[in-house]
N, CA, C and O atoms as a CHARMM CRD file, in Angstrom:
* protein
*
  348
    1    1 MET  N     63.04200  15.04000-221.49000 PROA 1      0.00000
    2    1 MET  CA    62.93900  13.59000-221.42400 PROA 1      0.00000
    3    1 MET  C     62.83100  13.03900-222.84700 PROA 1      0.00000
    4    1 MET  O     62.09000  13.56600-223.67700 PROA 1      0.00000
    5    2 ASP  N     63.56500  11.99500-223.10600 PROA 2      0.00000
    6    2 ASP  CA    63.43800  11.35600-224.41200 PROA 2      0.00000
    7    2 ASP  C     62.23500  10.41900-224.40400 PROA 2      0.00000
    8    2 ASP  O     61.67400  10.12000-223.35000 PROA 2      0.00000
    9    3 GLN  N     61.85300   9.96900-225.57000 PROA 3      0.00000
   10    3 GLN  CA    60.63600   9.16200-225.71000 PROA 3      0.00000
   11    3 GLN  C     60.70400   7.85600-224.90600 PROA 3      0.00000
   12    3 GLN  O     59.69600   7.40600-224.36100 PROA 3      0.00000
   13    4 GLU  N     61.87800   7.26200-224.83700 PROA 4      0.00000
   14    4 GLU  CA    62.02900   6.01500-224.07800 PROA 4      0.00000
   15    4 GLU  C     61.78400   6.24500-222.58500 PROA 4      0.00000
   16    4 GLU  O     61.12700   5.43900-221.92700 PROA 4      0.00000
   17    5 ALA  N     62.31600   7.34600-222.05900 PROA 5      0.00000
   18    5 ALA  CA    62.11700   7.67100-220.64900 PROA 5      0.00000
   19    5 ALA  C     60.65300   7.99100-220.37500 PROA 5      0.00000
   20    5 ALA  O     60.11300   7.59300-219.34200 PROA 5      0.00000
   21    6 ILE  N     60.01300   8.70100-221.28500 PROA 6      0.00000
   22    6 ILE  CA    58.60500   9.03100-221.12400 PROA 6      0.00000
   23    6 ILE  C     57.75400   7.76100-221.12100 PROA 6      0.00000
   24    6 ILE  O     56.85300   7.60600-220.29600 PROA 6      0.00000
   25    7 GLN  N     58.04900   6.86300-222.04800 PROA 7      0.00000
   26    7 GLN  CA    57.29100   5.60200-222.12300 PROA 7      0.00000
   27    7 GLN  C     57.47700   4.78600-220.85200 PROA 7      0.00000
   28    7 GLN  O     56.52200   4.19700-220.34500 PROA 7      0.00000
   29    8 SER  N     58.69900   4.74800-220.33500 PROA 8      0.00000
   30    8 SER  CA    58.97300   4.01700-219.09100 PROA 8      0.00000
   31    8 SER  C     58.20900   4.62600-217.92200 PROA 8      0.00000
   32    8 SER  O     57.63000   3.90400-217.11000 PROA 8      0.00000
   33    9 PHE  N     58.20600   5.96300-217.83600 PROA 9      0.00000
   34    9 PHE  CA    57.48400   6.65500-216.77300 PROA 9      0.00000
   35    9 PHE  C     55.99200   6.38900-216.88500 PROA 9      0.00000
   36    9 PHE  O     55.33200   6.13000-215.87900 PROA 9      0.00000
   37   10 ARG  N     55.44800   6.45000-218.10800 PROA 10     0.00000
   38   10 ARG  CA    54.02400   6.19000-218.33600 PROA 10     0.00000
   39   10 ARG  C     53.66900   4.77600-217.86900 PROA 10     0.00000
   40   10 ARG  O     52.64400   4.57900-217.21700 PROA 10     0.00000
   41   11 LEU  N     54.49600   3.81000-218.19500 PROA 11     0.00000
   42   11 LEU  CA    54.25800   2.42900-217.80000 PROA 11     0.00000
   43   11 LEU  C     54.24100   2.29200-216.27000 PROA 11     0.00000
   44   11 LEU  O     53.37900   1.61700-215.70800 PROA 11     0.00000
   45   12 LYS  N     55.20400   2.94200-215.60700 PROA 12     0.00000
   46   12 LYS  CA    55.26000   2.89400-214.13500 PROA 12     0.00000
   47   12 LYS  C     54.02700   3.55200-213.51900 PROA 12     0.00000
   48   12 LYS  O     53.45900   3.04200-212.55300 PROA 12     0.00000
   49   13 LEU  N     53.62100   4.68300-214.08400 PROA 13     0.00000
   50   13 LEU  CA    52.41900   5.34000-213.57200 PROA 13     0.00000
   51   13 LEU  C     51.19900   4.43000-213.71300 PROA 13     0.00000
   52   13 LEU  O     50.40700   4.28800-212.78200 PROA 13     0.00000
   53   14 ASP  N     51.06100   3.82200-214.88300 PROA 14     0.00000
   54   14 ASP  CA    49.90000   2.97100-215.13800 PROA 14     0.00000
   55   14 ASP  C     49.90400   1.70100-214.28100 PROA 14     0.00000
   56   14 ASP  O     48.84500   1.15100-213.97900 PROA 14     0.00000
   57   15 GLN  N     51.08900   1.24100-213.89500 PROA 15     0.00000
   58   15 GLN  CA    51.16700   0.07600-213.01700 PROA 15     0.00000
   59   15 GLN  C     50.83100   0.42300-211.56800 PROA 15     0.00000
   60   15 GLN  O     50.27400  -0.39100-210.83100 PROA 15     0.00000
   61   16 HSD  N     51.18000   1.64600-211.17800 PROA 16     0.00000
   62   16 HSD  CA    51.01700   2.05400-209.79100 PROA 16     0.00000
   63   16 HSD  C     49.65500   2.70000-209.48300 PROA 16     0.00000
   64   16 HSD  O     49.14700   2.58100-208.36800 PROA 16     0.00000
   65   17 TYR  N     49.07300   3.37600-210.46800 PROA 17     0.00000
   66   17 TYR  CA    47.82700   4.11200-210.25000 PROA 17     0.00000
   67   17 TYR  C     46.68500   3.51800-211.05400 PROA 17     0.00000
   68   17 TYR  O     46.87700   2.90900-212.10700 PROA 17     0.00000
   69   18 ARG  N     45.50500   3.71500-210.52400 PROA 18     0.00000
   70   18 ARG  CA    44.27300   3.35600-211.23800 PROA 18     0.00000
   71   18 ARG  C     43.58200   4.68200-211.55400 PROA 18     0.00000
   72   18 ARG  O     43.14000   5.38900-210.64900 PROA 18     0.00000
   73   19 TRP  N     43.49300   5.01100-212.83400 PROA 19     0.00000
   74   19 TRP  CA    43.00000   6.33300-213.25300 PROA 19     0.00000
   75   19 TRP  C     41.48900   6.36900-213.33300 PROA 19     0.00000
   76   19 TRP  O     40.86000   5.38300-213.71600 PROA 19     0.00000
   77   20 PRO  N     40.89900   7.50000-212.97300 PROA 20     0.00000
   78   20 PRO  CA    41.51600   8.71100-212.40900 PROA 20     0.00000
   79   20 PRO  C     42.02000   8.45800-210.99500 PROA 20     0.00000
   80   20 PRO  O     41.52100   7.59000-210.27900 PROA 20     0.00000
   81   21 SER  N     43.02400   9.24400-210.61500 PROA 21     0.00000
   82   21 SER  CA    43.63900   9.04400-209.30500 PROA 21     0.00000
   83   21 SER  C     44.22200  10.35400-208.78000 PROA 21     0.00000
   84   21 SER  O     44.57300  11.25500-209.54100 PROA 21     0.00000
   85   22 LEU  N     44.31200  10.42600-207.45800 PROA 22     0.00000
   86   22 LEU  CA    44.94900  11.56100-206.82400 PROA 22     0.00000
   87   22 LEU  C     46.45900  11.40200-206.99300 PROA 22     0.00000
   88   22 LEU  O     47.02400  10.36700-206.64000 PROA 22     0.00000
   89   23 TYR  N     47.10300  12.42900-207.53300 PROA 23     0.00000
   90   23 TYR  CA    48.54000  12.37300-207.80500 PROA 23     0.00000
   91   23 TYR  C     49.21400  13.55700-207.12100 PROA 23     0.00000
   92   23 TYR  O     48.69800  14.67400-207.14200 PROA 23     0.00000
   93   24 MET  N     50.37100  13.30300-206.51500 PROA 24     0.00000
   94   24 MET  CA    51.09400  14.36800-205.83400 PROA 24     0.00000
   95   24 MET  C     52.28100  14.82300-206.68100 PROA 24     0.00000
   96   24 MET  O     53.17000  14.03800-207.01200 PROA 24     0.00000
   97   25 PHE  N     52.26900  16.10400-207.01800 PROA 25     0.00000
   98   25 PHE  CA    53.39000  16.73100-207.71600 PROA 25     0.00000
   99   25 PHE  C     54.23600  17.43700-206.67300 PROA 25     0.00000
  100   25 PHE  O     53.70800  18.07900-205.76500 PROA 25     0.00000
  101   26 LYS  N     55.54800  17.31800-206.80400 PROA 26     0.00000
  102   26 LYS  CA    56.44800  17.99500-205.88500 PROA 26     0.00000
  103   26 LYS  C     57.60000  18.56500-206.69500 PROA 26     0.00000
  104   26 LYS  O     58.25600  17.86000-207.46200 PROA 26     0.00000
  105   27 PHE  N     57.83200  19.87000-206.50400 PROA 27     0.00000
  106   27 PHE  CA    58.87300  20.56700-207.23800 PROA 27     0.00000
  107   27 PHE  C     59.70500  21.39600-206.27400 PROA 27     0.00000
  108   27 PHE  O     59.21500  21.87400-205.25100 PROA 27     0.00000
  109   28 ILE  N     60.97500  21.55400-206.62500 PROA 28     0.00000
  110   28 ILE  CA    61.83400  22.52000-205.94100 PROA 28     0.00000
  111   28 ILE  C     62.22400  23.52000-207.01500 PROA 28     0.00000
  112   28 ILE  O     62.62700  23.14700-208.11600 PROA 28     0.00000
  113   29 VAL  N     62.09800  24.78600-206.68000 PROA 29     0.00000
  114   29 VAL  CA    62.30300  25.82300-207.68300 PROA 29     0.00000
  115   29 VAL  C     62.92900  27.04700-207.02400 PROA 29     0.00000
  116   29 VAL  O     62.67900  27.30300-205.84600 PROA 29     0.00000
  117   30 PRO  N     63.74500  27.81600-207.76500 PROA 30     0.00000
  118   30 PRO  CA    64.23000  29.07500-207.20200 PROA 30     0.00000
  119   30 PRO  C     63.03100  29.95600-206.83600 PROA 30     0.00000
  120   30 PRO  O     62.02900  29.98000-207.55000 PROA 30     0.00000
  121   31 LYS  N     63.14500  30.67400-205.72500 PROA 31     0.00000
  122   31 LYS  CA    61.97800  31.41200-205.20900 PROA 31     0.00000
  123   31 LYS  C     61.37900  32.36100-206.23500 PROA 31     0.00000
  124   31 LYS  O     60.16900  32.58500-206.23000 PROA 31     0.00000
  125   32 GLU  N     62.20900  32.93000-207.12200 PROA 32     0.00000
  126   32 GLU  CA    61.68300  33.86600-208.11400 PROA 32     0.00000
  127   32 GLU  C     60.89100  33.16200-209.22100 PROA 32     0.00000
  128   32 GLU  O     60.25400  33.83000-210.03500 PROA 32     0.00000
  129   33 ARG  N     60.92000  31.85100-209.26400 PROA 33     0.00000
  130   33 ARG  CA    60.17600  31.08600-210.26700 PROA 33     0.00000
  131   33 ARG  C     58.95700  30.36500-209.68700 PROA 33     0.00000
  132   33 ARG  O     58.25700  29.66200-210.41600 PROA 33     0.00000
  133   34 ALA  N     58.70000  30.52400-208.41900 PROA 34     0.00000
  134   34 ALA  CA    57.62000  29.80000-207.75700 PROA 34     0.00000
  135   34 ALA  C     56.26200  30.09100-208.38700 PROA 34     0.00000
  136   34 ALA  O     55.44200  29.18400-208.53100 PROA 34     0.00000
  137   35 GLU  N     56.01700  31.33200-208.76100 PROA 35     0.00000
  138   35 GLU  CA    54.72900  31.69000-209.33100 PROA 35     0.00000
  139   35 GLU  C     54.47100  30.95800-210.64900 PROA 35     0.00000
  140   35 GLU  O     53.32600  30.62900-210.96300 PROA 35     0.00000
  141   36 GLU  N     55.51700  30.70700-211.41100 PROA 36     0.00000
  142   36 GLU  CA    55.36100  29.96300-212.66700 PROA 36     0.00000
  143   36 GLU  C     54.86400  28.54800-212.40900 PROA 36     0.00000
  144   36 GLU  O     54.04300  28.02900-213.16500 PROA 36     0.00000
  145   37 VAL  N     55.35500  27.92800-211.35500 PROA 37     0.00000
  146   37 VAL  CA    54.90100  26.58500-210.99800 PROA 37     0.00000
  147   37 VAL  C     53.45200  26.63300-210.54800 PROA 37     0.00000
  148   37 VAL  O     52.64400  25.80600-210.96900 PROA 37     0.00000
  149   38 ILE  N     53.12000  27.57900-209.70800 PROA 38     0.00000
  150   38 ILE  CA    51.76100  27.70900-209.18800 PROA 38     0.00000
  151   38 ILE  C     50.76300  27.91400-210.33200 PROA 38     0.00000
  152   38 ILE  O     49.63700  27.42200-210.26600 PROA 38     0.00000
  153   39 GLN  N     51.17000  28.63600-211.37500 PROA 39     0.00000
  154   39 GLN  CA    50.28900  28.88100-212.51800 PROA 39     0.00000
  155   39 GLN  C     49.97300  27.61600-213.31200 PROA 39     0.00000
  156   39 GLN  O     49.01200  27.59600-214.08100 PROA 39     0.00000
  157   40 LEU  N     50.76400  26.56800-213.13900 PROA 40     0.00000
  158   40 LEU  CA    50.46400  25.29500-213.78900 PROA 40     0.00000
  159   40 LEU  C     49.22400  24.62900-213.18500 PROA 40     0.00000
  160   40 LEU  O     48.63200  23.73800-213.79400 PROA 40     0.00000
  161   41 PHE  N     48.84000  25.06800-211.98600 PROA 41     0.00000
  162   41 PHE  CA    47.72300  24.46700-211.25000 PROA 41     0.00000
  163   41 PHE  C     46.74400  25.56100-210.83000 PROA 41     0.00000
  164   41 PHE  O     46.59600  25.81600-209.63500 PROA 41     0.00000
  165   42 PRO  N     46.06900  26.21600-211.78600 PROA 42     0.00000
  166   42 PRO  CA    45.26200  27.39500-211.45800 PROA 42     0.00000
  167   42 PRO  C     44.10400  27.15100-210.49800 PROA 42     0.00000
  168   42 PRO  O     43.69100  28.07500-209.79700 PROA 42     0.00000
  169   43 LEU  N     43.57900  25.95900-210.44800 PROA 43     0.00000
  170   43 LEU  CA    42.41400  25.69200-209.60100 PROA 43     0.00000
  171   43 LEU  C     42.76000  24.93000-208.33500 PROA 43     0.00000
  172   43 LEU  O     41.87000  24.47300-207.61900 PROA 43     0.00000
  173   44 HSD  N     44.04000  24.79100-208.05800 PROA 44     0.00000
  174   44 HSD  CA    44.46600  23.99200-206.90600 PROA 44     0.00000
  175   44 HSD  C     45.43100  24.78000-206.03700 PROA 44     0.00000
  176   44 HSD  O     46.21400  25.59500-206.52400 PROA 44     0.00000
  177   45 THR  N     45.35500  24.52100-204.76000 PROA 45     0.00000
  178   45 THR  CA    46.31600  25.11200-203.84100 PROA 45     0.00000
  179   45 THR  C     47.19800  24.00200-203.31200 PROA 45     0.00000
  180   45 THR  O     46.77000  22.85400-203.19200 PROA 45     0.00000
  181   46 GLY  N     48.39400  24.34100-203.00600 PROA 46     0.00000
  182   46 GLY  CA    49.33100  23.35700-202.47800 PROA 46     0.00000
  183   46 GLY  C     50.02500  23.92200-201.27400 PROA 46     0.00000
  184   46 GLY  O     49.61300  24.93500-200.70800 PROA 46     0.00000
  185   47 THR  N     51.08700  23.24900-200.89100 PROA 47     0.00000
  186   47 THR  CA    51.88400  23.73400-199.77400 PROA 47     0.00000
  187   47 THR  C     53.22700  24.20300-200.31600 PROA 47     0.00000
  188   47 THR  O     53.75600  23.66800-201.29000 PROA 47     0.00000
  189   48 GLN  N     53.75600  25.21700-199.65100 PROA 48     0.00000
  190   48 GLN  CA    55.05100  25.76700-200.01800 PROA 48     0.00000
  191   48 GLN  C     55.93000  25.80300-198.78600 PROA 48     0.00000
  192   48 GLN  O     55.47100  26.10900-197.68600 PROA 48     0.00000
  193   49 LYS  N     57.18800  25.49000-198.98300 PROA 49     0.00000
  194   49 LYS  CA    58.14500  25.53600-197.88600 PROA 49     0.00000
  195   49 LYS  C     59.44500  26.11700-198.41200 PROA 49     0.00000
  196   49 LYS  O     60.00600  25.62900-199.39300 PROA 49     0.00000
  197   50 LYS  N     59.91800  27.16600-197.74600 PROA 50     0.00000
  198   50 LYS  CA    61.16900  27.79800-198.15100 PROA 50     0.00000
  199   50 LYS  C     62.36000  26.97700-197.66600 PROA 50     0.00000
  200   50 LYS  O     62.29900  26.31600-196.62900 PROA 50     0.00000
  201   51 SER  N     63.43700  27.03200-198.43400 PROA 51     0.00000
  202   51 SER  CA    64.67500  26.36800-198.01500 PROA 51     0.00000
  203   51 SER  C     65.28500  27.13000-196.84000 PROA 51     0.00000
  204   51 SER  O     64.87400  28.25000-196.53500 PROA 51     0.00000
  205   52 SER  N     66.24900  26.52400-196.19800 PROA 52     0.00000
  206   52 SER  CA    66.83500  27.13400-194.99700 PROA 52     0.00000
  207   52 SER  C     67.45800  28.49700-195.28300 PROA 52     0.00000
  208   52 SER  O     67.43900  29.37500-194.42000 PROA 52     0.00000
  209   53 GLN  N     68.00600  28.68600-196.47900 PROA 53     0.00000
  210   53 GLN  CA    68.59600  29.97900-196.81300 PROA 53     0.00000
  211   53 GLN  C     67.64500  30.86100-197.62400 PROA 53     0.00000
  212   53 GLN  O     67.98200  31.99500-197.96500 PROA 53     0.00000
  213   54 GLY  N     66.46400  30.33800-197.93000 PROA 54     0.00000
  214   54 GLY  CA    65.45100  31.13300-198.60700 PROA 54     0.00000
  215   54 GLY  C     65.62600  31.28600-200.10700 PROA 54     0.00000
  216   54 GLY  O     64.90000  32.06200-200.72800 PROA 54     0.00000
  217   55 LYS  N     66.56200  30.57400-200.70500 PROA 55     0.00000
  218   55 LYS  CA    66.79500  30.71100-202.14200 PROA 55     0.00000
  219   55 LYS  C     65.82600  29.86400-202.95900 PROA 55     0.00000
  220   55 LYS  O     65.54000  30.18300-204.11300 PROA 55     0.00000
  221   56 TYR  N     65.32900  28.80000-202.37100 PROA 56     0.00000
  222   56 TYR  CA    64.45400  27.86700-203.07400 PROA 56     0.00000
  223   56 TYR  C     63.15200  27.66100-202.32100 PROA 56     0.00000
  224   56 TYR  O     63.05400  27.91600-201.12000 PROA 56     0.00000
  225   57 ILE  N     62.15500  27.19200-203.06200 PROA 57     0.00000
  226   57 ILE  CA    60.86000  26.87000-202.46600 PROA 57     0.00000
  227   57 ILE  C     60.46700  25.47300-202.93900 PROA 57     0.00000
  228   57 ILE  O     60.58700  25.14200-204.11900 PROA 57     0.00000
  229   58 SER  N     59.99900  24.66800-202.00100 PROA 58     0.00000
  230   58 SER  CA    59.43800  23.36500-202.31200 PROA 58     0.00000
  231   58 SER  C     57.92800  23.55100-202.44900 PROA 58     0.00000
  232   58 SER  O     57.28100  24.10600-201.56100 PROA 58     0.00000
  233   59 ILE  N     57.38200  23.08900-203.55000 PROA 59     0.00000
  234   59 ILE  CA    55.94400  23.21800-203.79700 PROA 59     0.00000
  235   59 ILE  C     55.36400  21.81500-203.98400 PROA 59     0.00000
  236   59 ILE  O     55.83200  21.03800-204.81600 PROA 59     0.00000
  237   60 THR  N     54.34200  21.51400-203.19500 PROA 60     0.00000
  238   60 THR  CA    53.66700  20.21100-203.28100 PROA 60     0.00000
  239   60 THR  C     52.19700  20.45400-203.56700 PROA 60     0.00000
  240   60 THR  O     51.54000  21.22700-202.87100 PROA 60     0.00000
  241   61 ILE  N     51.68200  19.79000-204.59700 PROA 61     0.00000
  242   61 ILE  CA    50.28200  19.93700-204.96800 PROA 61     0.00000
  243   61 ILE  C     49.70700  18.56100-205.25600 PROA 61     0.00000
  244   61 ILE  O     50.27600  17.79300-206.03100 PROA 61     0.00000
  245   62 GLN  N     48.57800  18.25200-204.63000 PROA 62     0.00000
  246   62 GLN  CA    47.85600  17.01800-204.92500 PROA 62     0.00000
  247   62 GLN  C     46.67900  17.35300-205.81800 PROA 62     0.00000
  248   62 GLN  O     45.95300  18.31900-205.58400 PROA 62     0.00000
  249   63 MET  N     46.50500  16.54300-206.83900 PROA 63     0.00000
  250   63 MET  CA    45.49300  16.86400-207.83500 PROA 63     0.00000
  251   63 MET  C     44.92500  15.57800-208.42000 PROA 63     0.00000
  252   63 MET  O     45.66300  14.62300-208.65800 PROA 63     0.00000
  253   64 MET  N     43.62500  15.55100-208.65100 PROA 64     0.00000
  254   64 MET  CA    42.99200  14.41300-209.29400 PROA 64     0.00000
  255   64 MET  C     43.35200  14.45500-210.77300 PROA 64     0.00000
  256   64 MET  O     43.04200  15.41900-211.47300 PROA 64     0.00000
  257   65 MET  N     43.99900  13.41400-211.23200 PROA 65     0.00000
  258   65 MET  CA    44.45200  13.34800-212.62300 PROA 65     0.00000
  259   65 MET  C     43.68500  12.24800-213.35800 PROA 65     0.00000
  260   65 MET  O     43.44800  11.17700-212.79800 PROA 65     0.00000
  261   66 PRO  N     43.29900  12.50600-214.60500 PROA 66     0.00000
  262   66 PRO  CA    42.51300  11.51500-215.34800 PROA 66     0.00000
  263   66 PRO  C     43.32600  10.37800-215.94600 PROA 66     0.00000
  264   66 PRO  O     42.79400   9.29900-216.20400 PROA 66     0.00000
  265   67 SER  N     44.64000  10.62100-216.17200 PROA 67     0.00000
  266   67 SER  CA    45.44100   9.59700-216.84900 PROA 67     0.00000
  267   67 SER  C     46.92800   9.85400-216.66300 PROA 67     0.00000
  268   67 SER  O     47.33900  10.92700-216.22100 PROA 67     0.00000
  269   68 SER  N     47.71800   8.85900-217.00400 PROA 68     0.00000
  270   68 SER  CA    49.17800   9.02100-216.95700 PROA 68     0.00000
  271   68 SER  C     49.61500  10.08200-217.95000 PROA 68     0.00000
  272   68 SER  O     50.55500  10.82900-217.67800 PROA 68     0.00000
  273   69 GLU  N     48.96200  10.16400-219.08000 PROA 69     0.00000
  274   69 GLU  CA    49.32900  11.17300-220.08500 PROA 69     0.00000
  275   69 GLU  C     49.11500  12.58100-219.55000 PROA 69     0.00000
  276   69 GLU  O     49.89500  13.48200-219.86000 PROA 69     0.00000
  277   70 ALA  N     48.08200  12.78500-218.75900 PROA 70     0.00000
  278   70 ALA  CA    47.83400  14.10400-218.15700 PROA 70     0.00000
  279   70 ALA  C     48.94600  14.46000-217.17300 PROA 70     0.00000
  280   70 ALA  O     49.37000  15.61400-217.10800 PROA 70     0.00000
  281   71 VAL  N     49.41500  13.48200-216.41300 PROA 71     0.00000
  282   71 VAL  CA    50.52800  13.70500-215.47500 PROA 71     0.00000
  283   71 VAL  C     51.78400  14.08400-216.25500 PROA 71     0.00000
  284   71 VAL  O     52.47800  15.03600-215.89700 PROA 71     0.00000
  285   72 ILE  N     52.06800  13.34900-217.30500 PROA 72     0.00000
  286   72 ILE  CA    53.25200  13.61000-218.11100 PROA 72     0.00000
  287   72 ILE  C     53.18300  14.99900-218.73500 PROA 72     0.00000
  288   72 ILE  O     54.19900  15.68600-218.83200 PROA 72     0.00000
  289   73 GLU  N     52.00600  15.41000-219.15100 PROA 73     0.00000
  290   73 GLU  CA    51.84800  16.74500-219.74700 PROA 73     0.00000
  291   73 GLU  C     52.18900  17.84300-218.74200 PROA 73     0.00000
  292   73 GLU  O     52.80000  18.84500-219.11500 PROA 73     0.00000
  293   74 VAL  N     51.81100  17.67500-217.48500 PROA 74     0.00000
  294   74 VAL  CA    52.17300  18.64900-216.45500 PROA 74     0.00000
  295   74 VAL  C     53.68900  18.71500-216.31400 PROA 74     0.00000
  296   74 VAL  O     54.25800  19.80200-216.22200 PROA 74     0.00000
  297   75 TYR  N     54.34100  17.56000-216.29700 PROA 75     0.00000
  298   75 TYR  CA    55.80500  17.54700-216.19300 PROA 75     0.00000
  299   75 TYR  C     56.46400  18.17900-217.41400 PROA 75     0.00000
  300   75 TYR  O     57.49700  18.83500-217.28100 PROA 75     0.00000
  301   76 ARG  N     55.88900  17.99500-218.59500 PROA 76     0.00000
  302   76 ARG  CA    56.43600  18.63700-219.80900 PROA 76     0.00000
  303   76 ARG  C     56.37300  20.15300-219.67500 PROA 76     0.00000
  304   76 ARG  O     57.33700  20.85000-219.99000 PROA 76     0.00000
  305   77 LYS  N     55.25000  20.65500-219.21400 PROA 77     0.00000
  306   77 LYS  CA    55.11700  22.11200-219.03100 PROA 77     0.00000
  307   77 LYS  C     56.06000  22.61300-217.95500 PROA 77     0.00000
  308   77 LYS  O     56.67700  23.66700-218.11000 PROA 77     0.00000
  309   78 ALA  N     56.17800  21.86700-216.86400 PROA 78     0.00000
  310   78 ALA  CA    57.05200  22.26800-215.75700 PROA 78     0.00000
  311   78 ALA  C     58.51200  22.29100-216.19400 PROA 78     0.00000
  312   78 ALA  O     59.29300  23.10300-215.69900 PROA 78     0.00000
  313   79 ALA  N     58.88400  21.41700-217.10600 PROA 79     0.00000
  314   79 ALA  CA    60.27600  21.33000-217.55300 PROA 79     0.00000
  315   79 ALA  C     60.74700  22.60200-218.25700 PROA 79     0.00000
  316   79 ALA  O     61.95000  22.80200-218.42500 PROA 79     0.00000
  317   80 THR  N     59.82100  23.45700-218.66700 PROA 80     0.00000
  318   80 THR  CA    60.20000  24.70800-219.32400 PROA 80     0.00000
  319   80 THR  C     60.59200  25.79500-218.32600 PROA 80     0.00000
  320   80 THR  O     61.07500  26.85200-218.73200 PROA 80     0.00000
  321   81 ILE  N     60.39700  25.56000-217.04500 PROA 81     0.00000
  322   81 ILE  CA    60.70700  26.55000-216.00700 PROA 81     0.00000
  323   81 ILE  C     62.16800  26.40500-215.60200 PROA 81     0.00000
  324   81 ILE  O     62.59600  25.34800-215.13900 PROA 81     0.00000
  325   82 ASP  N     62.92500  27.48400-215.78500 PROA 82     0.00000
  326   82 ASP  CA    64.35300  27.47000-215.47000 PROA 82     0.00000
  327   82 ASP  C     64.60100  27.15400-213.99500 PROA 82     0.00000
  328   82 ASP  O     63.97100  27.73400-213.11100 PROA 82     0.00000
  329   83 GLY  N     65.51600  26.23900-213.74600 PROA 83     0.00000
  330   83 GLY  CA    65.93000  25.92200-212.38100 PROA 83     0.00000
  331   83 GLY  C     65.03600  24.95700-211.64500 PROA 83     0.00000
  332   83 GLY  O     65.32200  24.62100-210.49600 PROA 83     0.00000
  333   84 LEU  N     63.95700  24.49300-212.26400 PROA 84     0.00000
  334   84 LEU  CA    63.01200  23.60600-211.60200 PROA 84     0.00000
  335   84 LEU  C     63.58200  22.19400-211.46700 PROA 84     0.00000
  336   84 LEU  O     64.21300  21.66900-212.38400 PROA 84     0.00000
  337   85 ILE  N     63.34300  21.60200-210.30800 PROA 85     0.00000
  338   85 ILE  CA    63.67900  20.20300-210.06000 PROA 85     0.00000
  339   85 ILE  C     62.37000  19.50500-209.71400 PROA 85     0.00000
  340   85 ILE  O     61.68700  19.88900-208.76500 PROA 85     0.00000
  341   86 ALA  N     62.02500  18.48400-210.48200 PROA 86     0.00000
  342   86 ALA  CA    60.82500  17.69500-210.20300 PROA 86     0.00000
  343   86 ALA  C     61.22100  16.48900-209.37900 PROA 86     0.00000
  344   86 ALA  O     62.17200  15.78300-209.71600 PROA 86     0.00000
  345   87 LEU  N     60.49200  16.24900-208.29700 PROA 87     0.00000
  346   87 LEU  CA    60.79800  15.09800-207.43600 PROA 87     0.00000
  347   87 LEU  C     59.76600  14.00100-207.64500 PROA 87     0.00000
  348   87 LEU  O     59.84600  12.94800-207.01300 PROA 87     0.00000
């Protein structure tokens, strides 16, 4: 994400949420990369759902976040995982 997109996302988060707030992260990832996503949230459990052909896994995690910057930081870390799609 470029800085302009990050700033726009931060503004939208701050308009929609009152921090701290419960935030839902949702990712689709190749099944062999699922553990990398789960490691981003060591103290939280989420739900996982396999795709119809089993090649991908949808991972949803709700987590209390202190700020929009904390949310963006999770997305920055997630962006390093090959094949990940953030929803």
